[in-house]
Steps between C-alpha positions, in 0.01 A plus 500: 500500500234571240277668757797685652606625157150617417459681833843659457413594140178668614685695769763610247226605257340715771843646579561573130170688469561695821858583407403608149210713623719665764762577233242694301435720803842666493472878466581651163866607493596866504494634148214285371448144397772296340485189286722323752421618850537366853211258448640324192727245669249400773227455238728275293579298814133466589421385146771233513388391846141474376602283204703274730211474746251405227742236372533361852122488533454319170802268508593414860790267566423135572493389859849459640638425842625788710878539497703341774595702806855536364363694201292722728815572700682595177216732399504659847874562467443675164221715646725594793783588259268732308396670824865546598568649155212746543640603839864519382448697179489838680796474744727286280392631161350324201816344358631329819150386604422367152836322480419323826150387407574401140811309608308327778212402271739372231683294762171357634408396145819296472766730355853491633582783746749665264251498210224622732708797610596582141136483387387711795763766437446530126121499516491752787724748320308459174164548677636809677623651175170429323292653778729798559605591146236363264181524707632794706369350825743567783589199711663540843880493497539426872861403573611602149400863556802728536 
C-alpha cells in the first residue's frame, strides 16, 4: 500500500494545486474585491487537501491486505445510498432525504432502528435550520413545501 498511498498522494497534490489555481480565477464580484469572496472557501479546501497529500506522500500506511469482499459490498451499499440521497433531495426535500440516509447509515454502523431514526430526524432538522437560518442557504423543501 505504500506505493498506492504515494501515487494517490501525488494525484491529490496535483488536484489541490489545480483546484486552488482555478479558485483564484473567479471573476471579481460586483462592487469590488472583498476580504472574503467566492474564492476563499475553495482556496482553504485546496490548502487542506495539499497538506493531506504531502502527509500521505511522506508517511504512507504500512502494507495491509485488501478488505474482504463483504467490506467492499458494504462500501458499495454506502456509495449507492449517497447517490440515492443526491437524487432524492430535490423531489422529496432535504429533511426527508437526509432522515433516510442518516438513519440508514446509523443502522448500518450498528445502531438500533429506533435510535437510528431518532438520530436521522434530529440531525436532519438541525442541519436544515443551520443551512436555512444561520448560513442563509436555501435547501429544497420538496414534500414539506405548502
